[in-house]
Phi, psi and omega in degrees: 000115181271148175314320181290332178281329182282321190264005182303126177059028181227149180263352176194167178231169180238146176237126186259126177244138178228007173240238178292338182294337186292332186237352171209078174300304184062033167215159188284138175217163178274323177202171178214151174224147176266149184170195190220166168242147175263157177089002182219150170244145174274126180227149178276056187247006180253133178282156175223104184254015182238295189280315185233020169190194175221188186297328181271330182222084175285135175278190180240122176236175189275143168231177172244150188226125176305130183201097189310326186273354186257164164217152184240127178267153179179217187228134168251128185253128175271129186242119177295154183303326182280004183251338188306315189290310177299324185294310187293321178302316176299310186295329183288317172301314182290315185265317187272295189296307179273338186256350178083014185268163178235163183258156177207149171262133178221167180273120179258140182241104180298160181287330183285112184301343180284347179249137179273178178313147172233146172280120187223156177271133174225150178261115178246140175256107185273176182288344183268008171281147184291346180262007181287129184256340176072187183296153172198158179300160181300318178299316177295328181284320184298314173308314173299316177291329169305334183252355194255147172213137177238197182301319185282336184143195188276151176294335173308309184306304187310303177307302190295326178285324176291316173300320174290330172292322183288320179284336182279311195259330181232066183290336180283350185267123176263094177272088184307313184295317186279327172286331179287326175290312178307311176299318183288326179296314184302317183296326182298327177263337184227065179297119177056029185273354178070032178292138177291143180301329182290342184265348190311303187304318183294310179305312191280329176295324180297325179289355181253000000 
């Protein structure tokens, strides 16, 4: 999808993030909104052999899986027309070339009731890309995340910061998949330690 095709007859575009983009966009944007898209569920089924893992031990990062009954929360970033080409070039390298993702246009629904739905670009890693790992048990996913590190940092950081975003900005949303992996990861480091939920993020980040 070319920048000129997305921005044709528009003064700006929106990009929806549901993984590391929610806390580390690293591109210039005009504004952002918390909200969700429907018809997809977030799953840690995509492999990462650059940012959060390597060729020998790929990490696990989030992708979207079609599910008509589900919705996924994240952040939509508004990119002005003058920023689009540079932003998409950066994201193409980050998400497509190095990440194995493809682009799709989706309807984004802002959390603020005063704003109507927006058309947004999203990056999705499908099962036909070479880095796709697919389903695994929550325990196995947590164990893999606990041992992987890439050029950007430890795989644990990716998970913890995403969970922290959900708690802080979407406290009413129960992301069972995400929080179950977080809990399983905590158990790896603190078996039977009686650690309070409020202390989970800081404890795991201290371990990396």
